[in-house]
C-alpha positions, 0 to 999 in steps of 0.5 A: 887801641891795638892796631887790627890787622889788614889783608891786601884785600881789605886795604884796596877795598877800604880806599875810595872806589874811583882810586882803588884800580890806580893803587892796584896798578901800582902795587903790582909794579911795585911788587914786580920791581921787588919795592915796597909800597906802602899807605901813609899818613891822613889815610892810615889814621882816618882808616884807624878812626873808622872815617871815610877815606877821600884822599889816597898817599902812597909811599915808595921805598926807592929801589935800584932807579925805582922812585915815585916817577918811574913807577907812576909812568910804569904803572898809570895807564894811557889816560891818566895825567902824571904831574911831577913836583921834583923838588919834593919827589912827590908825583900825583897820578890822576884820571877822571875818576880818581888821583893818587898821590905818590912820593919816594921816601925823602929825608928832611932838613931846615936850613932855617925855620920856616924855610922850605925844607931840603930833600934828600933820600930817605927810607920809611922810618926817616920819611915817617919823622918827617911829618907833622903829628904822630896821627900822621905818622904811620904806614900800612904795607900794601907789598907784603903778603899776609895780613899787616898791622901798622908801621907806629914809630912814634905812638900815633895808636896811642895818641889817636885814643888819647884824642891828641895831636903831638908833634914829633920833637920840640922844634917842630913848629920852628921848622914848619910853623904851618903846622899850627894852621894844620893843627887848627884844622885837624883838631876840630874835624877829628874831635881832638886837641893840642897836646900840652907839650905841643902848645908849649912848643908852639908858644916858644915858636911864636915868642921867637918869631918863627912865623915872621920867615914864612912866606905869605902864599904859604899861609894862604894856602894853609887858609885855603886848605881850612876853608875847603875843608868846610867840605869835609865837616869842618866848622871853620869858626872852631878853627879860627878860634883855635888860631886865635887862642893859641895868638897865631892870628895876631903872629900872622899880622898885629891886630888880626883875630876873629871878630864876634859879627864874623862868627854867624857869617862864617858859620853860614858860608861853612855850611854853604861850602858843605851843601851849597844852595846853588850849583854855580861856576868854579868856587875859591873857597878861600877867596870867599871866606877872607872876603866873610872874615875880614869884612868887620876889620879896618880898611887899613888891616885889611889891607895889611893881611891881604898883603901879608897873605901874598894876595894878589891881582883883582882880588886885593881890591875885590875883597878889600872893598867888599865890606863898602860895596856889601852894604851898599848891595844890601841896600839896594837888594832890599829896595829892588823890586821884581826878579829883574832888579834883582838881576841887574844887580847881581848880575856879573857879581863873582862867585866868591863874592856871591857866597860871601854876601850869602853869608852875610845877608838876612834871611829874606835876602839869602831868599833872593839870592838862592832864587837868583843863582839857583834860577834866573842866572841861568835863564836866558832872554828870548832874543838875542842882540842879533834879533834886536839889531835886525829890528832896526835898533843899532848902539847902545840902545842894543844892550839897553833894550836887552836889559829892559827885555831880560828884566820883564822876562824874568818878571813874567812881562814877557813870556816869548821871542814874539812878545820880546820883539813887540817890546823891542819895536816900542823900545825902538819907537820911544827911543827914536822920539827920543833923539828926534826931540833932542835933535829937534832941540840942538837946531834950536839952540843953535837957531 
């Protein structure tokens, strides 16, 4: 694959339309300061593969006092949000329409395997040299006149032709073992495979225990990206199978693998991420993915995996307890009669648990879950607690009556406010009779 030539106008036109104005503003400012600005990494790779560009990663070669932060503040429109990550020399510029990631050219030094690197100043070549794979170590100039070719110092174009992911030096997986998780995401999504030499380097890193030095937070964030990439067409099962076959999962926690029963559930989950069967609250796909993936494992192993991945707070108990809760909820859903009964069972279920439940359910149960999540969850009963208080109900009776009225409303037994108030009055009379009988019984026992 010979590198084609691109004009600046072609490059900007290839960007996501919502991000292009930000890039144009940065290019104009960089040109005014006679600085060099590049499109780098994944966007260059995807451009050469004729894939749709989703992200925009830019690199600035520093000039005088001009760095990524100063350029961003000079060029970004007033309504843009600027987030600065000093440790890594990066800036994220975002607007409602889109976002751009901008970095100052850097060099890196790894003091110990698996630790975060020490970042220092650099130029384009040193910055590309610190990247994970050759296909991600390419750049396209945005501030040069006339058509430009890809800057490709490590043979990324040739590796694209061969369909291989190749690390840039033998100790790459020792320096940053999370690159193995990135390889597992990229390879199936791009239709590529890990090169033979890179596979040997990964095995060496595993033998020497490099993964033990990586923090749980970093590992969990990479797994979050794995499940997020289902929205980009990644088959998460293929990615996890690669990690299992490379013995990376067992290196994260002894005994961890890809259980066979999880495979169809994970495939359904991935399809649900790519094409959600309902619209709901913000979803943490990584949490839903862990709950689905780890369900067949023993309770002790689930706990150890969650601890290794630094999962904290309530989600430890929710994910660890999901298999037991799943079995109980499945039995109750199978026996539930009517939409109101399903609503009573699913109300309060977190979105992540709901996606995992849907992934493990059989077809009839999935239809019930989708109907509830897409339709019934958002429906509001025709009366409120204040309406019921005005009828004379009080205390726990208000909540009980609201639940009964909501179930009747979803099942079609109550159609409007008037019918709901009639039912509330009836429930109040029944409650009054029960309270009266209870009081008489108490007096009789006292006498």
